[in-house]
N, C-alpha and C positions, 0 to 999 in steps of 0.2 A: 257412904258414896261406894257404891258395889263398883268394881274395875275387874275387865275380864284381861288379862294379856293375851296373848298367842306368840307363841315363842319358837325358834328352832332348838333351844335346850331345855332341859327341864329346872333350870334353872335355883330356885334352893332346894330344890329336890336334887339336885347333881349330886352330891355326895352318896345319898342314898342309894340310888340308881346305879349309878356308874363310879361309883369310890377311885377304881384305877385308873381313869382315865382321864383326869385331869382338866374339864369344860368348864369350873366353875371359875365364872367370870365376873364384867363388871352388874352384868344384868340378877347375880347374887346380890353381890352388893348394893343394889336399889332396891333391890325385894327386901333385904332387909331392916334397913330403913329407911324405904317407907309405909310398912305396915309396920311402925310404931306408932302411926299418926292415927289416933284415935274416927277420924273420916274415912280413912279407907276400907274396904271389906275387899281381898285379892285375891282371887282366880287367878290358874294360870293353864292354859291351854296346849300341850304340845306332842308332835307326833312321835311314838313307840314302836320298835316293831315287833314288839308280841301285847296281845291282850294283857289289859293292867286296867282294874276297877281306880277308882276315884279315889284321893286318900286326903287328910290332912297333915301337915307337916309343920309345927310350930303356929302362926299366925294366917298362913294362907292355906287354898283347898286348891291341888292339885287335879287336872282330868288329864290323862293320856289319852292320846287317840291314835290307833290302830294305823300302822302305814301302809296302804298297799303295794302289793309286790315287795313287803322287808320281811315274812318273817324263817326265810332261811337266806344259805349264803347262796346255796341252786338258784333258788325264785329270783334271785337280785342278780343272778349273769341273766338265768332266761330275761327278762324285764329289761338290760343296757341290752343284750342280745336282739330283741324288739325294737330297740328304741321306744319302750314304755317304763320306765323306773319307775311314775307314780301317776294315779289317777287323777285328775282336779273333781273330775266328775262324782266318783263314788267317794271323795273324800267331802268337798265342802259340805253336803250334807251331813254328814260328822261332826262336823263343828259348828252347824248351825243348830245339832240336837244340845249341844252344851250349851249354844246363846243362849236358846230357849228355856233349859233348865235353869241358867243364872239366872237369869231377866238381869243383867248389870244396865247399867247406867252411860257408861263409855267402855266398850272396846278398843283397846291396844293393841297393836300388830307392830311387832319391833321387826323389821328388815326388809325387804321385796324379794328378797332372793326368792323364799317358798312360796307357797297358795295361799298363805293365809289373806292376803287382803283382797282376794278375791271374792271374801264372806262379804264386803261393803256393798255390793249386788244383788243378797240375796238379805238384808238387814234394814231397818228402819234407825235401827240405835247406830248413837255416833260414833264414827270412829277416826282412829290417831295413828299414824304410821310414821314408826321412824326410821332414818335413813341409816343404813350401814355401809354397806357399800351397791355401787352400781352396777348393775351388768354391763349395760354398753358401752361405757368408757373404759372399763376394764376389758374387757373384748378387746378395743381400738390398742391398748399398754400391752396386750398377753404375750403378744412373742416380741417383743422389745427387746430383752437380750439376747434370745436363743433363737434362732430363726427355726419355721414350719419344718424344712429340711433336714435342720440340724439335730432338731429335738426327734423325730420320725428314724435318721440313719445310726443315730447314737443311743437308742433307749433299747434297743435289743428290740425281740419279740415278743416276750412274757406281758409285759405290759399291755400290751393290742390284744392277746387272745383274755386278758383278762381283765379288758375296757375300762384297764387304769390307765392309758397314754396321755399327752398332752394333749396330745389331737380331740382323743377323746370328749376330752372336758371343756374342749372348748366349742364343740359343737356340742354339752349337755348345757355351759352357757351362753351360748344364742342361743338355744330354745327357751331355756328360760328367762330371757332378756324381753321374749314376744310374750309372755303372761305378765312382766313385769310392766312394760308398759302399758300392757295393757292395765295394769293392777294401778299404777298411776294415776292415767287418765280418768280413773273415776275420782280420784281422790281428793277430798275437799280440806284433809287437816295432815299437813305434815312438822314433822319432829325433826329437826337438824342440827347444825352446832359449829362446822366449817361454812365458809363462802364458796367451794368447790361443792358440797350436796345444795345451799340453795339457788346457786346457776343454774345448775341441775335442772333441779326441779322444776323450775320455772319454764321448763321447755319441756318437761315430761308432764308435768299436771300445771298448768298454768293457769287455773283456775280453785288454785289450795291457795289454801292458809298458810306462811312459815310460823313456827314457833320457835324459838330456841331452847332445845333441853340439852343439857350438857348430862356428861354420866359421873358417875360414883365410882371409882377401882377399888383395888383388893384393898382389905383394911391393912394387912401387913404394910403395903406402901403410907401409908400416911404414920404408922406407927416407928419408921427409922428413918432417919438420914445417909447419905453420901458424906465422909466426913475425911477424906482425907490429907494432908498438907501436904503430899509430893506425889507425883506419878510414880509409879511403878518401875521397875528397870528390869524384865523387857516391859515396856509397855502395853497395860492386860485392854485388847477392846472385846465386846461383847454384841452380840445383835442375838431378837430373839425374833424370831422367822417358823413361818406357818409352810406349811406345801400348796407351790404353787409357780408355777415357770415364770411368773412375771412377781415375784418375790424379790428378784435378784439377788439369789444367789452366783452368781456369775458373774453380778460385781465386788464383793468380797474376795474372791477369787482371784479377778483381773486387779484389784486394789490391792493386795497382797503381791502378785506377782510383779507391779511396779515398784512396791518400797522396796522390795529383796532389788531390782533389777537398781533401784539407784542407793545399793549400798545401807539402806535402813533397816536390819536384823532384827533386833531388839523391838519385836513383837510378840505378841500372840494374841492370836483372833478367836476368840471362844462362842461356837453358834448354841443357842439351848433353844428348842424344839425335835428338831429332825434329825436323826442318827445318823453314822456314815452310811451304813448300810437302804437307807431310805432310799425309794426311786429316785427323787430331785437331788439329790446329794450325786447318786448315781451320774444324772445321766449329766449333768454338771462336768465334773469329774471326767465322763468320756468325753464332751463336747471341748473340755477344753482343752484334756489330755496334760492334766496337772494333777500331781498327786499332793491332797491335802495337806501332810504332816512334812512336806517341804516347803510348805508357803506357811507353815504355824497355823494349823487350822485345827481348830477340835472341837469335835459335836458332841453335844453334852445330850443330849435326846432330850425327852419331855422331863420337863420338871415340874414341882409342883413351885405353890403361892410362897413361899416359906426360902424353898434352894432356893428361887429366881433371886429373892431380895437379897439374900449371903451372897450369892455370886456378881453383883454386879453391886456392891458395898466395896468387894474385893476389886471390882476394875475398875479404869478409867475413865473412858470415854464408852457411850451410848452410841453406835452408829445402826441408824436405821437408812437399808437402801433399796426401796423398793420402787418397782417401776410405777404403782398407782396406789392410790390408800384413802378412804377418805379422812378418820381421825384414829390411826392408831394407837388404841394401849396401851401397844410395849413402850411408843414413843412419851406417853401421857407419864406414864408411872413413874419413868426414867425420872422426867423434871421435877415430879413430886419426890422421888427421893434428895434431889438435888442434886443428879452429878453432872458433867458433861455432857451433851449430847453430838451428834451432825447426824440432821436429816436429808432424805433426796426430797428435794423442791415439787414434789408430786402430790396431785390432787388436791386435799385438804391443809396439808403441813401448814402451810404458811397463814393458816386460822391459830398455828396451835402455839408457835414460837416467831418471834421477832428476829430475823437475821443478824446474826453481829451484835446481839443484845443479849438473846435471851437464847445462842446455842447458833449454830452454822449451819446454812441450807445450802446444798450442792445441787446442780443437776442431775438428773437420775441419767446412770447410765454410763457416768463420766466418773472412771474409777484415775483419771489424774487429778483431777480433781478433787477425788475423794483420800487422795493417797496426798497432795500435799497439805489438804487439811487436816488430816493428821498429822503431823508431822507441826506444824506451823503450831496449832494445839500443844501437841508434846514440848514444845518452845517456851511455851508461853502460858506456864501451870496461872500465874495470876492473873491472866484477862480468861482462861479455860476458868476457874473457880467464881469468876467476877458473873460471868454468864451462869452457869449452874446456878447462883445462887436467885440472881434474874428467873430463871424458868422455876425455882424453884417456890418463888412468890406468885408468880403468874397463876403455877398450877395449884395451889393451897386455892387461891380462889376460885379457880375456876372447877377445881371438881370439889367443893366444899359440903358436906354431905347434907346440910342442911339447906344450903341455898340453895340447891338441885331440887331437893324433895318437896320445897313450898313453892318452888317456881313450877315442876310439874304438875303438882296439886293443882294450883290457882291455870294450871293452863286448860288440864279437867274442866276444872269449874268453867270457866270461858266459854270452851269446847258445847259445852251441855245447853248452858243459855245459849248460844248462838242460836242450837238448834228449836227451843224452845219459843226462840220470839217470833 
């Protein structure tokens, strides 16, 4: 079976093309397991900012697609100024060239954020689209923790001049959401994994068929376990967070402030992803008028897979704080390690864990509930341990490499068969 993926990262070639960017994630893990099957001949198409010839790595062939407007930082700045970051009309024919060259049996588009899904209107080859995030609900929750006026006042002039402000990125997401709506309206096969993405795609893609497709996580999380016999003193909290005003960084600040105001001082909160000098860290600091060091908050910056595992194994509670998510991999990885978790009841997280059985779900943007949950877990190690073990067992089953690959291949076969009927 010849399978063509379109993805926003180079998947298994990420370490070769961008070894310092730590972009390798679950798609690389899925690719590595999928190509072990003799049934699959896999090609991956992805955008790249400079011309690059197709190449083969292991059992996958990669097709870099030149991104319009991306050859230099200056060109990208000009295109942002003109509100024309990428040109779909120029890029879709480039994707079609790859399709015609490979002649795959099925095309799998990973995500609706970019323009890959538009190829559905120019090819008769069956296409399925995996849901990652969905723009419209994210836009609704975009300014949940920090208002647009607070962001504009406190971010300074530089982000505005460099087109990196919160307002700019929301405007960009709105533009992408219009294209995403068009993509989903044409989609006949959706691959998802939560009640959240299933419900929303029933609105945007009402005539599509919904297939459940779980994720394969990074190898180190299968190979390690959280094995603490008691919580640390001070309590070690940890969150993995990406840049985005809706990711809830301000909730960490507010929760830490509440903990300290109630004389719960024996904790440390470690944040993996941004560093303290990043745009969103500085914005939250300016909005809340708080000093991170006073609130026991430490930023570690970007870390690789093995470094993250080591940090989580030394931590006590994983805290997912986002205002909107589909199925955050960081939460799934913490569950797979078997560590206690607290997560916001946002988007698809209710599909990932059962409240009070496999972890604790709290309302997003409610720092009082978050603070109370942290104290409750800290006082009940046995309860936290039982939930952590239950979460581990659920994650093992959900992210089984063999089960995920077998089901994906069956889904491909089903879609191809349906088209031939």
